[in-house]
C-alpha positions in Angstrom: -118.8 60.2 11.0 -119.5 58.7 7.6 -119.2 55.0 6.6 -118.4 53.7 3.1 -120.9 51.4 1.5 -119.0 49.4 -1.1 -121.2 47.9 -3.8 -120.3 45.5 -6.6 -122.2 44.6 -9.7 -122.1 41.2 -11.4 -121.4 42.1 -15.1 -123.2 38.9 -16.3 -126.5 39.4 -14.4 -126.5 43.1 -13.5 -127.2 42.2 -9.9 -125.7 44.6 -7.4 -125.0 43.9 -3.7 -123.2 45.5 -0.8 -119.8 43.8 -0.1 -120.1 41.9 3.1 -123.8 40.9 2.8 -122.8 37.6 1.2 -120.6 35.1 3.0 -118.5 34.6 -0.1 -117.4 38.3 -0.3 -113.8 39.3 0.2 -112.0 42.6 -0.2 -108.3 42.5 -1.1 -105.9 45.4 -0.7 -103.0 44.8 -3.0 -101.9 48.0 -4.8 -105.6 49.1 -4.7 -108.9 47.6 -3.4 -110.2 44.6 -5.2 -113.4 42.5 -4.7 -113.2 38.7 -4.9 -116.0 36.2 -4.7 -114.8 33.0 -2.9 -117.6 30.9 -4.4 -117.0 31.5 -8.1 -113.4 32.7 -7.9 -114.2 35.9 -9.8 -113.5 39.5 -8.9 -113.0 43.0 -10.1 -109.6 42.5 -11.7 -108.9 42.7 -15.4 -111.4 40.6 -17.2 -113.3 39.9 -13.9 -117.0 39.3 -13.7 -117.6 42.1 -11.2 -117.2 45.9 -11.1 -117.4 48.4 -8.3 -120.5 50.6 -8.3 -120.2 54.4 -7.6 -119.9 57.8 -9.2 -117.0 58.6 -11.4 -115.1 61.9 -11.5 -111.6 63.1 -12.4 -110.3 61.5 -9.2 -111.7 58.1 -10.0 -114.6 56.0 -8.6 -116.3 57.3 -5.5 -118.3 55.0 -3.3 -121.4 56.0 -1.3 -120.9 57.2 2.2 -123.7 57.2 4.8 -124.3 58.2 8.4 -124.6 55.6 11.1 -128.3 56.0 11.1 -128.5 55.4 7.4 -126.2 52.4 7.8 -128.6 50.9 10.3 -131.5 51.4 7.9 -129.5 49.7 5.1 -128.8 46.8 7.5 -132.5 46.5 8.3 -133.3 46.4 4.6 -130.7 43.8 4.0 -132.1 41.6 6.8 -135.6 41.9 5.2 -134.2 40.9 1.8 -132.4 37.9 3.3 -135.6 36.7 5.0 -137.5 37.1 1.7 -134.8 35.0 -0.2 -134.9 32.4 2.6 -138.7 32.2 2.5 -138.6 31.9 -1.3 -136.1 29.0 -1.2 -138.2 27.2 1.5 -141.3 27.6 -0.6 -139.5 26.4 -3.7 -138.1 23.3 -1.9 -141.5 22.5 -0.4 -143.1 22.8 -3.8 -140.5 20.5 -5.4 -140.8 18.0 -2.5 -144.6 17.9 -2.7 -144.6 17.5 -6.5 -141.7 15.0 -6.7 -142.4 12.2 -9.1 -145.3 13.9 -10.8 -144.9 14.8 -14.4 -146.7 17.3 -16.6 -147.7 16.5 -20.2 
């Protein structure tokens, strides 16, 4: 059995992510599949800030499909990335807190 891995790309930043790895992600099915970001109210619609990522052919856009084992590995990688982002934010907040009130010339 294969599982689809739906990715979207932020057209402004070029950042890609797997739909569902961000709590603000939503997929809508209304005459097609559309991505919507609940935080910034943008999506994949006409003039939207996001686009689906995949390979194009005469049938349209094809998303990646993976085995269950590959999906588990993707999940592990996403967990590591989430921990790294969390650690970065903690370090940044600690740095800002420790240096509050100090100014540089």
